[in-house]
N, C-alpha and C positions, 0 to 999 in steps of 0.2 A: 757120060760120066755119071756115076751114082752120086746121090747126095752125101754130104759129109755128116757123120754122126757126132752129136754132142757127147762129151765125156760124162758118163753116168754119175761118177763121183762128184763132179763139179755141179751138175744140175741139182743134186741133193743138198749141197752145201752152201750155194750162193743164190741170191735173189737180186734182181735189178730193181732199183728205185725209179720213181717217176722222172727224176732229174738225170738218170743215166749212171748213177754211182752204183757200186756193188756192195750189197749188204752181206754180213757174215755173222756167225755165232762165235762166242768165245770158247776156247778149249778148257779142259780141266773142270768140267761141271757134271760129268757123268757118274763117277763113282769115287770112293774114298773121300766122302764129304764130311766125315766126323771130325777130322783134324783141321779142317778149314774154318776160318772164322765166318760168322754170319755176314759181316761187312764184305768180306772177300767173295762169298757166294752170291751176294746180292749184286755186286759189280759184274760178276761173270754172267748174270742172267740177261743183262741188256745186250742188244745187238750192237755190233760195231761196223765200221766200214773197212773195206780192203785198202791197204796202203797204196799210195799212188804208184810206187815202184813195182808193185805186184799186179796192178790192174791189167797191163797188156797180156800177161800170161793167163790170167783168169778169163779174159775176153777171148783168147784163142781157144781155151778149153770149152767155153760156152758157145763158140762159133759166132761171136758177135763182130769179129773183125776179119 
């Protein structure tokens, strides 16, 4: 059996933390930024964590499970 490949889209979007949680970036920060407030853009800058309900699907895509 050949090795399973990791989904390329997932490995570009998610990183694993030291404690095993999955880190992600916020959406809506790439373009059309003039109409968004400074406060909103600043909040989108910081990384977030993948929701607990979505973690199993992301782990399958990253071949962690």
